[in-house]
C-alpha positions as CSV (number, residue, x, y, z in Angstrom):
1,M,-32.3,-40.5,-47.3
2,S,-34.2,-43.8,-47.1
3,A,-33.1,-46.7,-49.3
4,K,-36.4,-46.3,-51.1
5,N,-35.8,-42.7,-52.0
6,S,-32.2,-43.5,-52.9
7,K,-33.3,-45.9,-55.5
8,R,-35.5,-43.2,-57.1
9,Q,-32.6,-40.7,-57.4
10,K,-31.6,-40.2,-61.0
11,T,-28.0,-40.2,-61.8
12,L,-26.2,-39.4,-65.1
13,P,-25.1,-42.3,-67.2
14,P,-21.5,-42.9,-67.9
15,R,-20.4,-42.0,-71.5
16,N,-20.2,-45.6,-72.6
17,K,-23.9,-46.2,-71.7
18,V,-25.3,-43.3,-73.8
19,K,-27.2,-44.4,-76.9
20,Q,-25.2,-43.9,-80.1
21,A,-28.2,-42.1,-81.7
22,D,-28.0,-39.4,-79.0
23,T,-24.3,-38.8,-79.6
24,W,-22.5,-36.8,-82.2
25,D,-20.7,-38.6,-85.1
26,L,-17.1,-37.4,-85.3
27,S,-16.2,-39.7,-88.2
28,T,-16.3,-36.8,-90.7
29,L,-13.3,-35.4,-88.8
30,L,-11.5,-38.7,-88.1
31,P,-12.9,-42.2,-88.0
32,S,-11.3,-43.3,-84.8
33,D,-8.7,-42.7,-82.1
34,K,-6.3,-44.9,-84.0
35,A,-6.7,-42.7,-87.1
36,W,-6.0,-39.7,-84.9
37,E,-2.7,-41.3,-83.8
38,A,-1.7,-42.0,-87.3
39,D,-2.5,-38.6,-88.7
40,F,-1.0,-36.9,-85.6
41,T,2.3,-38.7,-86.2
42,K,2.4,-37.6,-89.9
43,W,1.4,-34.0,-89.0
44,E,4.0,-33.7,-86.3
45,K,6.8,-34.9,-88.6
46,Q,5.8,-32.1,-91.1
47,I,6.7,-29.3,-88.7
48,K,10.4,-29.4,-89.7
49,R,9.4,-28.8,-93.3
50,Y,8.7,-25.2,-92.5
51,E,12.5,-24.6,-92.4
52,K,12.9,-25.2,-96.2
53,Y,10.9,-22.0,-96.8
54,R,12.7,-19.8,-94.3
55,G,14.5,-16.8,-95.9
56,T,12.9,-17.5,-99.4
57,L,9.5,-15.7,-99.3
58,G,10.8,-12.4,-100.7
59,D,12.6,-14.1,-103.6
60,S,9.6,-14.8,-105.8
61,A,5.9,-15.1,-106.0
62,A,6.3,-18.8,-106.6
63,N,8.3,-19.3,-103.4
64,L,5.7,-17.4,-101.4
65,A,2.8,-19.4,-103.0
66,A,4.6,-22.7,-102.2
67,C,5.0,-21.7,-98.6
68,L,1.4,-20.6,-98.2
69,R,0.1,-23.8,-99.8
70,F,2.1,-25.9,-97.4
71,D,1.0,-23.8,-94.4
72,I,-2.6,-24.0,-95.3
73,K,-2.5,-27.8,-95.9
74,F,-0.6,-28.2,-92.6
75,D,-3.2,-26.0,-90.7
76,R,-6.1,-27.8,-92.3
77,L,-4.9,-31.1,-90.8
78,A,-4.2,-29.4,-87.5
79,E,-7.7,-28.2,-87.3
80,R,-9.1,-31.7,-87.7
81,L,-6.7,-33.1,-85.1
82,G,-7.2,-30.3,-82.6
83,T,-10.9,-30.3,-82.9
84,Y,-11.3,-34.1,-82.6
85,A,-9.2,-34.1,-79.4
86,F,-11.2,-31.2,-77.9
87,L,-14.5,-32.7,-78.7
88,K,-13.5,-36.1,-77.3
89,T,-12.5,-34.3,-74.1
90,A,-15.9,-32.5,-74.0
91,E,-17.7,-35.9,-74.1
92,D,-16.1,-36.8,-70.7
93,T,-13.8,-34.2,-69.1
94,A,-12.4,-36.8,-66.7
95,N,-11.1,-39.1,-69.4
96,S,-7.4,-39.0,-69.1
97,T,-6.8,-40.5,-72.5
98,Y,-8.3,-37.5,-74.2
99,Q,-6.8,-35.0,-71.8
100,R,-3.4,-36.4,-72.9
101,M,-4.4,-36.2,-76.5
102,V,-5.2,-32.5,-76.1
103,G,-1.9,-31.9,-74.3
104,R,0.1,-33.6,-77.0
105,Y,-1.7,-31.6,-79.7
106,Q,-1.1,-28.3,-77.9
107,H,2.6,-29.1,-77.3
108,A,3.0,-29.9,-81.1
109,A,0.9,-26.9,-82.1
110,S,3.2,-24.6,-80.0
111,A,6.3,-26.0,-81.7
112,A,4.6,-25.5,-85.1
113,A,3.8,-21.9,-84.3
114,Q,7.4,-21.3,-83.5
115,A,8.6,-23.0,-86.7
116,A,6.2,-20.9,-88.8
117,S,6.9,-17.6,-87.0
118,F,9.1,-16.3,-89.8
119,I,6.3,-16.2,-92.3
120,R,4.6,-13.0,-91.2
121,P,7.8,-10.9,-90.8
122,E,9.3,-12.1,-94.0
123,I,6.1,-11.1,-96.0
124,L,6.0,-7.7,-94.3
125,A,9.6,-7.2,-95.1
126,I,9.0,-7.4,-98.9
127,P,9.3,-3.9,-100.4
128,A,5.9,-2.4,-101.3
129,R,6.5,-2.2,-105.1
130,K,7.8,-5.7,-105.2
131,F,4.9,-7.0,-103.2
132,Q,2.4,-5.4,-105.6
133,T,4.1,-7.2,-108.4
134,F,3.9,-10.5,-106.5
135,L,0.1,-10.0,-106.0
136,K,-0.4,-9.9,-109.8
137,A,1.1,-13.4,-110.1
138,K,-1.3,-16.3,-111.0
139,E,0.2,-18.5,-108.2
140,L,-0.8,-16.0,-105.5
141,K,-4.4,-15.3,-106.7
142,P,-6.0,-17.7,-104.1
143,Y,-4.2,-15.9,-101.3
144,R,-4.5,-12.3,-102.5
145,V,-7.1,-11.2,-100.0
146,M,-5.3,-12.7,-97.0
147,L,-2.0,-11.1,-98.1
148,E,-3.6,-7.7,-98.5
149,R,-5.0,-8.0,-95.0
150,L,-1.7,-9.0,-93.6
151,V,0.2,-6.0,-95.1
152,R,-2.4,-3.7,-93.4
153,Y,-0.4,-4.3,-90.3
154,K,2.9,-3.1,-91.7
155,P,2.6,0.4,-90.2
156,H,2.0,-1.3,-86.8
157,T,4.8,-3.9,-87.1
158,L,8.1,-3.0,-85.4
159,S,11.6,-4.1,-86.0
160,D,12.6,-7.7,-85.4
161,A,14.3,-6.9,-82.2
162,E,11.4,-4.8,-81.0
163,E,8.9,-7.5,-82.0
164,R,11.0,-10.1,-80.1
165,L,10.8,-7.9,-76.9
166,L,7.0,-7.5,-77.2
167,A,6.7,-11.3,-77.8
168,M,8.8,-11.9,-74.6
169,Q,6.3,-9.9,-72.6
170,S,3.2,-11.9,-73.6
171,Q,3.1,-14.0,-70.4
172,M,3.8,-11.1,-68.2
173,A,1.2,-9.0,-70.0
174,D,-1.5,-11.5,-68.9
175,T,-0.7,-11.1,-65.2
176,A,-3.7,-8.8,-64.5
177,N,-6.1,-11.2,-66.1
178,H,-4.5,-14.2,-64.5
179,T,-4.6,-12.6,-61.1
180,F,-8.3,-11.6,-61.5
181,R,-9.1,-15.2,-62.5
182,Q,-7.2,-16.6,-59.5
183,L,-8.9,-14.2,-57.1
184,T,-12.4,-14.6,-58.3
185,D,-12.4,-18.3,-59.3
186,A,-10.1,-19.8,-56.8
187,D,-9.7,-17.6,-53.7
188,F,-13.1,-16.0,-53.3
189,K,-15.5,-17.9,-51.0
190,F,-19.0,-16.6,-50.8
191,G,-20.3,-18.8,-48.0
192,M,-23.6,-20.6,-47.7
193,I,-27.1,-19.2,-48.4
194,K,-30.7,-20.4,-48.2
195,N,-32.8,-20.6,-51.4
196,E,-36.5,-20.1,-51.8
197,S,-37.2,-23.6,-50.7
198,G,-35.3,-23.1,-47.4
199,E,-32.4,-25.3,-48.5
200,T,-28.9,-24.3,-47.6
201,T,-26.7,-24.1,-50.7
202,E,-23.2,-22.8,-51.5
203,L,-23.1,-19.3,-53.0
204,S,-20.9,-19.3,-56.1
205,H,-20.7,-17.5,-59.5
206,S,-23.1,-20.0,-61.0
207,S,-25.5,-20.3,-58.1
208,F,-25.6,-16.5,-57.8
209,S,-27.1,-16.3,-61.3
210,A,-29.7,-18.9,-60.4
211,L,-30.5,-17.1,-57.1
212,L,-31.1,-13.8,-58.9
213,H,-33.9,-15.7,-60.9
214,S,-35.6,-16.7,-57.6
215,P,-39.2,-15.7,-57.3
216,K,-38.6,-14.7,-53.7
217,R,-37.2,-11.2,-53.3
218,S,-35.6,-11.8,-50.0
219,V,-33.5,-14.6,-51.5
220,R,-32.5,-12.3,-54.4
221,R,-31.6,-9.5,-52.1
222,A,-29.6,-11.7,-49.7
223,A,-27.7,-13.3,-52.6
224,F,-26.9,-9.9,-54.1
225,H,-25.4,-8.4,-50.9
226,Q,-23.6,-11.6,-49.7
227,Y,-22.0,-12.0,-53.1
228,Y,-20.9,-8.3,-53.4
229,D,-19.6,-8.3,-49.8
230,V,-16.7,-10.4,-51.0
231,F,-16.0,-8.1,-53.9
232,E,-16.2,-5.1,-51.6
233,G,-13.6,-6.7,-49.3
234,H,-11.2,-7.0,-52.2
235,E,-12.1,-3.8,-54.1
236,N,-8.7,-2.2,-54.1
237,A,-6.9,-5.4,-55.4
238,L,-9.6,-5.8,-58.1
239,A,-9.2,-2.1,-59.1
240,A,-5.5,-2.7,-59.4
241,T,-5.9,-5.7,-61.7
242,L,-8.4,-3.9,-63.9
243,S,-6.2,-0.9,-64.1
244,G,-3.2,-3.1,-65.0
245,S,-5.3,-4.6,-67.8
246,V,-6.2,-1.2,-69.2
247,E,-2.6,0.1,-68.9
248,R,-1.5,-3.0,-70.9
249,D,-4.0,-2.2,-73.7
250,V,-2.8,1.4,-73.8
251,Y,0.9,0.4,-73.8
252,Y,0.6,-2.0,-76.7
253,A,-1.5,0.5,-78.7
254,K,1.2,3.2,-78.3
255,A,4.0,0.7,-78.9
256,R,2.5,-0.2,-82.3
257,G,1.6,3.3,-83.3
258,Y,-2.2,3.2,-83.1
259,P,-3.9,6.4,-82.2
260,S,-5.7,4.8,-79.2
261,A,-6.4,1.5,-77.6
262,I,-9.9,1.3,-79.0
263,E,-8.6,1.9,-82.6
264,S,-6.1,-0.8,-82.0
265,A,-8.8,-3.3,-81.0
266,L,-11.1,-2.4,-84.0
267,F,-8.3,-2.6,-86.6
268,A,-8.4,-6.3,-87.2
269,D,-12.0,-6.2,-88.4
270,K,-11.6,-2.9,-90.1
271,V,-14.4,-1.4,-88.0
272,P,-14.4,2.4,-87.9
273,I,-14.8,3.9,-84.4
274,A,-18.1,5.5,-85.7
275,V,-19.7,2.0,-85.5
276,Y,-18.8,1.9,-81.8
277,D,-20.0,5.4,-81.2
278,N,-23.2,5.0,-83.2
279,L,-24.1,2.0,-81.0
280,I,-23.7,4.0,-77.8
281,S,-25.5,7.0,-79.2
282,A,-28.5,5.0,-80.5
283,V,-29.0,3.1,-77.2
284,R,-28.7,6.3,-75.1
285,K,-31.4,8.0,-77.2
286,R,-33.8,5.2,-76.1
287,S,-33.4,5.9,-72.4
288,K,-37.1,6.6,-72.0
289,A,-38.1,3.3,-73.4
290,I,-35.7,1.5,-71.2
291,T,-36.9,3.4,-68.1
292,R,-40.5,2.6,-69.1
293,Y,-39.8,-1.1,-69.3
294,L,-38.2,-1.1,-65.9
295,D,-41.1,0.7,-64.4
296,L,-43.5,-1.8,-66.1
297,R,-41.5,-4.6,-64.6
298,R,-41.7,-2.9,-61.1
299,R,-45.5,-2.5,-61.4
300,K,-46.2,-6.0,-62.7
301,M,-44.0,-7.5,-60.0
302,R,-45.9,-5.3,-57.4
303,L,-42.8,-3.7,-56.0
304,K,-42.4,-0.3,-54.5
305,D,-39.0,0.1,-56.0
306,L,-36.8,-1.8,-58.4
307,H,-33.2,-2.9,-57.7
308,Q,-30.8,-4.6,-60.1
309,Y,-31.5,-7.9,-58.3
310,D,-35.1,-7.6,-59.4
311,T,-34.3,-7.5,-63.2
312,Y,-33.4,-11.1,-63.9
313,V,-36.4,-13.1,-62.6
314,P,-39.2,-13.5,-65.2
315,I,-42.3,-11.3,-64.6
316,L,-44.3,-14.5,-65.2
317,S,-43.3,-17.9,-64.1
318,D,-41.7,-20.3,-66.6
319,L,-44.1,-21.9,-69.1
320,D,-45.2,-25.3,-68.0
321,Q,-44.3,-27.1,-71.2
322,R,-42.4,-30.2,-72.1
323,R,-40.7,-30.9,-75.4
324,T,-38.9,-34.1,-76.2
325,W,-35.8,-33.8,-78.3
326,N,-37.7,-34.7,-81.5
327,Q,-40.4,-32.1,-80.6
328,A,-37.7,-29.5,-80.0
329,V,-36.1,-30.3,-83.4
330,K,-39.5,-30.0,-85.1
331,T,-40.3,-26.7,-83.4
332,V,-36.9,-25.2,-84.4
333,L,-37.2,-26.4,-88.0
334,D,-40.8,-25.1,-88.3
335,S,-39.6,-21.7,-87.1
336,L,-36.8,-21.7,-89.7
337,T,-39.0,-22.4,-92.8
338,P,-38.5,-18.7,-94.0
339,L,-34.9,-19.7,-94.7
340,G,-35.9,-22.1,-97.4
341,E,-36.0,-25.8,-98.2
342,E,-32.2,-26.3,-98.6
343,Y,-31.4,-24.7,-95.2
344,C,-34.0,-26.7,-93.4
345,S,-33.4,-30.0,-95.1
346,V,-29.6,-29.9,-94.4
347,L,-30.3,-28.9,-90.8
348,R,-33.0,-31.6,-90.4
349,Q,-30.6,-34.3,-91.6
350,G,-27.9,-32.9,-89.3
351,L,-30.1,-32.9,-86.2
352,T,-31.5,-36.4,-86.9
353,D,-29.7,-39.2,-88.8
354,G,-26.7,-37.0,-89.4
355,R,-25.9,-37.0,-85.7
356,W,-24.5,-33.4,-85.6
357,C,-25.7,-33.1,-82.0
358,D,-24.5,-34.6,-78.8
359,R,-27.9,-34.3,-77.1
360,F,-28.1,-35.1,-73.4
361,P,-26.0,-34.9,-70.3
362,N,-23.8,-37.7,-69.2
363,R,-21.4,-38.1,-66.4
364,G,-18.3,-35.9,-66.9
365,K,-19.7,-34.2,-70.0
366,Q,-18.8,-30.5,-70.5
367,S,-21.6,-28.2,-69.3
368,G,-23.5,-25.7,-71.4
369,A,-23.7,-25.7,-75.1
370,F,-21.6,-24.8,-78.2
371,S,-21.3,-25.3,-81.9
372,C,-18.0,-26.4,-83.4
373,G,-17.5,-25.9,-87.1
374,T,-14.6,-27.1,-89.1
375,F,-13.7,-27.1,-92.8
376,D,-13.7,-30.9,-93.3
377,G,-16.0,-32.1,-90.6
378,A,-19.7,-31.8,-89.9
379,P,-20.5,-28.7,-87.8
380,V,-21.3,-30.5,-84.5
381,I,-23.3,-29.2,-81.5
382,L,-22.9,-30.0,-77.8
383,M,-26.1,-29.8,-75.8
384,N,-27.2,-30.8,-72.4
385,Y,-30.8,-30.8,-73.4
386,Q,-33.6,-30.9,-70.7
387,P,-37.1,-31.4,-72.0
388,T,-38.7,-29.1,-69.4
389,V,-36.5,-26.1,-70.1
390,L,-37.8,-23.8,-72.8
391,D,-34.4,-21.9,-73.0
392,H,-32.9,-25.2,-74.2
393,V,-35.0,-25.0,-77.3
394,F,-33.7,-21.5,-77.9
395,T,-30.2,-22.8,-77.3
396,L,-30.7,-25.4,-80.0
397,A,-31.9,-22.8,-82.5
398,H,-28.9,-20.6,-81.5
399,E,-26.3,-23.3,-81.9
400,A,-27.9,-24.6,-85.1
401,G,-27.5,-21.1,-86.5
402,H,-23.7,-21.3,-85.9
403,S,-23.6,-24.7,-87.4
404,M,-25.4,-23.8,-90.6
405,H,-23.1,-20.7,-90.8
406,S,-20.2,-23.1,-90.7
407,Y,-21.8,-25.5,-93.1
408,Y,-22.4,-22.8,-95.8
409,S,-19.0,-21.1,-95.3
410,A,-17.0,-24.4,-95.6
411,K,-19.1,-25.4,-98.6
412,S,-18.6,-22.1,-100.4
413,Q,-15.1,-20.8,-99.5
414,P,-11.6,-22.2,-99.7
415,Y,-10.0,-23.1,-96.4
416,Q,-8.2,-19.7,-95.9
417,Y,-11.5,-17.8,-96.2
418,Y,-14.1,-20.1,-94.6
419,D,-13.7,-19.3,-90.9
420,Y,-15.9,-16.3,-90.0
421,V,-14.9,-13.8,-87.3
422,I,-16.7,-13.1,-84.0
423,F,-18.2,-9.8,-85.3
424,V,-20.6,-11.8,-87.6
425,A,-20.7,-15.1,-85.7
426,E,-23.5,-14.0,-83.4
427,V,-25.6,-12.7,-86.2
428,A,-26.5,-16.2,-87.6
429,S,-27.2,-17.6,-84.2
430,T,-29.4,-14.8,-82.8
431,F,-31.2,-14.5,-86.2
432,N,-32.4,-18.1,-85.6
433,E,-33.5,-17.2,-82.1
434,Q,-35.5,-14.3,-83.5
435,L,-37.4,-16.6,-85.9
436,L,-38.1,-19.1,-83.2
437,S,-39.4,-16.4,-80.8
438,R,-41.8,-15.1,-83.4
439,H,-42.9,-18.6,-84.3
440,L,-43.7,-19.5,-80.7
441,M,-45.5,-16.2,-80.2
442,Q,-47.7,-17.0,-83.2
443,Q,-48.4,-20.5,-81.7
444,A,-49.1,-19.2,-78.2
445,R,-52.4,-20.5,-76.8
446,T,-53.0,-18.0,-74.0
447,N,-52.1,-14.3,-73.3
448,A,-49.9,-15.5,-70.4
449,E,-48.0,-17.8,-72.7
450,R,-47.4,-15.0,-75.2
451,A,-46.6,-12.5,-72.5
452,Y,-43.9,-14.9,-71.2
453,L,-42.3,-15.1,-74.7
454,V,-42.6,-11.3,-75.2
455,N,-40.9,-10.7,-71.8
456,R,-38.2,-13.1,-72.7
457,D,-37.5,-11.2,-76.0
458,I,-37.4,-7.9,-74.1
459,D,-34.9,-9.2,-71.6
460,A,-32.8,-10.7,-74.4
461,I,-32.5,-7.3,-76.1
462,R,-32.0,-5.5,-72.7
463,G,-29.3,-7.9,-71.7
464,T,-27.5,-8.2,-75.0
465,I,-27.9,-4.8,-76.7
466,I,-28.5,-2.3,-73.8
467,R,-26.4,-3.9,-71.0
468,Q,-23.5,-4.8,-73.3
469,T,-23.5,-1.3,-74.8
470,M,-23.2,0.1,-71.3
471,F,-20.2,-2.2,-70.8
472,A,-18.8,-1.0,-74.1
473,E,-19.1,2.6,-73.1
474,F,-17.4,1.9,-69.7
475,E,-14.5,0.3,-71.6
476,K,-14.2,3.4,-73.8
477,V,-14.3,5.8,-70.8
478,I,-11.7,4.1,-68.7
479,H,-9.3,3.6,-71.6
480,A,-9.6,7.3,-72.5
481,L,-9.0,8.2,-68.9
482,A,-5.8,6.1,-68.8
483,E,-4.6,7.6,-72.1
484,S,-5.1,11.1,-70.6
485,G,-2.9,10.2,-67.7
486,E,-5.8,9.8,-65.1
487,P,-5.0,7.2,-62.4
488,L,-7.6,4.4,-62.4
489,T,-8.3,4.1,-58.7
490,I,-11.2,2.3,-57.1
491,D,-13.0,5.6,-56.6
492,C,-12.5,6.4,-60.3
493,F,-14.0,3.1,-61.4
494,K,-16.9,3.3,-59.1
495,S,-17.7,6.9,-60.0
496,E,-17.6,6.3,-63.7
497,Y,-19.7,3.2,-63.5
498,A,-22.3,4.9,-61.3
499,K,-22.7,7.6,-63.9
500,L,-23.4,4.9,-66.5
501,L,-25.8,3.0,-64.3
502,K,-27.8,6.2,-63.7
503,A,-27.8,7.0,-67.5
504,Y,-28.8,3.6,-68.7
505,F,-31.3,2.6,-66.0
506,G,-32.9,6.0,-65.2
507,P,-33.6,8.1,-62.1
508,D,-36.2,5.8,-60.6
509,F,-33.9,2.7,-60.6
510,V,-32.4,2.0,-57.1
511,I,-28.6,1.9,-57.5
512,D,-27.3,0.0,-54.4
513,E,-23.9,1.2,-53.3
514,Q,-22.5,-2.3,-54.0
515,L,-23.8,-2.3,-57.6
516,K,-21.0,0.1,-58.4
517,L,-18.6,-2.8,-57.9
518,E,-20.2,-4.7,-60.8
519,C,-17.5,-3.3,-63.1
520,L,-14.9,-5.2,-61.1
521,R,-16.4,-8.6,-61.7
522,I,-16.8,-8.7,-65.5
523,P,-14.2,-11.0,-67.1
524,H,-14.8,-9.5,-70.6
525,F,-13.2,-6.3,-69.4
526,Y,-9.9,-8.1,-69.5
527,R,-10.3,-8.6,-73.3
528,A,-11.2,-5.0,-74.0
529,F,-13.5,-3.7,-76.8
530,Y,-15.1,-7.1,-77.3
531,V,-18.5,-6.9,-75.7
532,Y,-19.8,-4.4,-78.3
533,K,-19.9,-7.2,-80.8
534,Y,-22.7,-8.9,-78.8
535,A,-24.8,-5.8,-79.2
536,T,-24.1,-5.2,-82.9
537,G,-24.6,-8.9,-83.6
538,L,-28.1,-9.0,-82.1
539,S,-29.0,-5.6,-83.7
540,A,-27.9,-7.0,-87.1
541,A,-29.8,-10.2,-86.5
542,I,-33.1,-8.4,-85.6
543,A,-32.8,-6.1,-88.7
544,L,-31.9,-9.0,-91.0
545,S,-34.7,-11.2,-89.7
546,E,-37.3,-8.5,-90.3
547,R,-35.8,-7.9,-93.7
548,V,-36.1,-11.6,-94.6
549,L,-39.5,-12.1,-93.1
550,N,-40.9,-9.0,-94.8
551,G,-39.0,-9.5,-98.1
552,G,-38.9,-12.0,-100.9
553,K,-36.4,-14.2,-102.7
554,Q,-33.8,-11.4,-103.1
555,E,-33.7,-10.7,-99.4
556,L,-33.4,-14.4,-98.5
557,D,-30.7,-15.0,-101.2
558,E,-28.7,-12.0,-99.8
559,Y,-28.9,-13.4,-96.3
560,L,-27.8,-16.9,-97.4
561,S,-24.9,-15.3,-99.3
562,F,-23.9,-13.7,-96.1
563,L,-23.8,-17.2,-94.5
564,K,-21.7,-18.4,-97.4
565,G,-19.2,-15.6,-97.1
566,G,-17.0,-16.9,-94.3
567,C,-14.2,-14.3,-94.0
568,S,-13.8,-13.6,-97.7
569,E,-14.7,-10.0,-97.0
570,F,-14.5,-7.8,-93.9
571,P,-17.5,-8.2,-91.6
572,L,-19.0,-4.8,-92.3
573,D,-18.9,-5.6,-96.0
574,L,-20.5,-9.0,-95.5
575,L,-23.4,-7.5,-93.6
576,R,-23.8,-4.6,-96.0
577,N,-24.2,-7.0,-98.8
578,A,-26.8,-8.8,-96.8
579,G,-28.8,-5.6,-96.4
580,V,-27.7,-4.0,-93.1
581,D,-25.1,-1.3,-92.8
582,M,-23.6,-1.3,-89.3
583,A,-21.6,1.8,-90.0
584,K,-25.0,3.6,-89.8
585,P,-27.3,3.8,-86.8
586,Q,-30.4,2.3,-88.5
587,P,-29.8,-1.4,-87.6
588,V,-29.5,-0.6,-83.9
589,E,-32.5,1.7,-84.2
590,T,-34.5,-1.1,-85.8
591,A,-33.6,-3.4,-82.9
592,L,-34.6,-0.8,-80.4
593,D,-37.9,-0.1,-82.3
594,R,-38.5,-3.8,-81.8
595,F,-37.8,-3.4,-78.1
596,E,-40.3,-0.6,-77.7
597,T,-43.0,-2.5,-79.7
598,L,-42.5,-5.5,-77.4
599,V,-42.8,-3.3,-74.3
600,D,-46.1,-1.9,-75.6
601,E,-47.4,-5.4,-76.2
602,L,-46.3,-6.7,-72.8
603,D,-48.0,-3.8,-71.0
604,S,-51.3,-4.6,-72.9
605,L,-51.0,-8.4,-72.1
606,L,-50.3,-8.2,-68.4
C-alpha cells in the first residue's frame, strides 16, 4: 500500500477520543469508578450479614420477611455494581482496569451466592400448612408471588444430601458444552477462501455467514462445502458431545422427578407442552407456503435448483440508502407513533439528550448490539452503528424495544418483579421491528425498494419462526429418543435431521449430504428447549402489532400494560392479558398468514 493510500485508511478511534454525546451515560447507575469502588466495598462487607438469618426462616413470617428484604436490597446494589462493570468492559474490551473490576465483582458474587444458598432450602422445608399461614402475614405480602413460585419446585427438590451431590456435578455436567465450544471455537481451522472480489480471506464462523450472503453463487457453494468439510471430519466427536448434552438433560429431569426433559425445561415459565406442540403443528401445516416461497426465490434468482446456501443472500441487492444517526432515530420514532406520545417522548429523550445509546464503533469496543436494563439505571443500548447498513436501523428499533420494556417494567414494578423473562423479552423488540418494517414499506419510493423490504420481512419470519421451530422439533425428537433408550449416534442425528429438512423445506429443495451435519453446529442445542422462544416471541409480536395497528385505545393500553408487567405474572398470562393466547395456535397462524401475504406481494412486485 502506498503512503498516500495509507493516509486515507480509516481507523477506529480509541475510546478516549469518542465524543461524549455519542457515548452512553452510566451515571444513573454509578457516577464514577470511584463511586463503584466505594459501593463495592460496602456491598462486599454485607455478605457476612446473611449468616444472621440462617436457620431462622421457618420460625416466623417476620423472620422470613426480614431475610427477603435484606436479600433484595443486597441484590439490587449487586445489579448496579455488576452492570456498571460489564458495561465499562464493553466500551473497551482490552481495558485491564475494567476486566479486573468484572473479575472482582464475579468473585464476590460467587461468595454471596454461597452465603445465601440456605434461603431456598429453608423456605422449601417449611411445612405446607405453616407456609400458607405465613403467606397471609402482612409482612410477606410484597413477596407472596415470588414465594408461591418458589414452592412450585418443592416436588422437584431433593434432600439436602442429594441436592449437594447434584450441585457438585455442575461443572462436570457442562463438559459436553465446554468440549463443543473448544472444538468449534478454538480447534477448528477452516482455511482460506476467495470472496466475490477475488480477495483471499480466512473462513471462520463469522465470515461463513457473510460469504453465504455473497451475490456470487460459486462463492456461497465453496464456503458451504469448505466449512462443512471440517465438521464432517469431526462428526463422531461432535455427535458424542451432543449426545452427552442430551443425556445430561434426561438425567437431571429424571433425578428431579419430571415426566420428561422437555417438561423440566418448560416448568420455570409454567408453559404447558401444548404450546410447544401447537407451534410445531402450526408451522408444519404451512409447508406449501414455505415451499412456494423457496420456489419463488429460486425463480427470481434464476437458478435451476435451490440449495441451503442460496437462501441467505437477498433476492435484490441491498438498498442504496444512507441514514445518519439522527435520521435513523427519527425514522424509528416515526414508525413507533402508534405506541403513543409517552412511549415516543421517553424514547426520543433517551436516544438523544438522555444518552441511552453508545452509538458508534471505537477501538476495542464489544461487537454487535444489545440493550441492558436495570432497576435503578437508564436502559442503555450498545450499538456499532453504520449509516449505510439498513439492518442497523432495524437493530436500533429492536434494542429500543428491549429498553422501553425495561423502562416500563422498572417504573411499574417493585425490584423483585421487574425483570421480565426470555419468553416475553423478544416480543417487545420484534414488535418494534414490525412497526418499522411496515413504516418503511409505506415510505418506499419504488417497487424495488418495497420488494427488498418485503423480502427482508419474509426471511425474518422464515429464519425466526420456521427455522427455529424446526430446531425445536429436532430437540424434542432427540430427547424423546434418548428417554426411550435409543443410542444417539451420528447416523441417528443425521437421519432425524434429514427427515426434518425434507419436511420443512419441501421435496424440490436440494438437501446436500453435508447439510445433515448442521445439527452438530448449533450452540443453542446445548441449552435445550430454548430456541422455541424465538419463534413464539416473533409470532406474539406480529399478532400484537396487528392488534395495536388495527385497534384503538384499549388495544394499545393492554400492550403497554404488558410492557409494565415485568415478571409479576407468568409469561403466558402477561401475553394473554395483552390480547394473545400462546396456549392456542392462533397467534402463530396469524404470523404465518402474514408470511403468506408477504410472499404473494413479493411475487407480484418482482
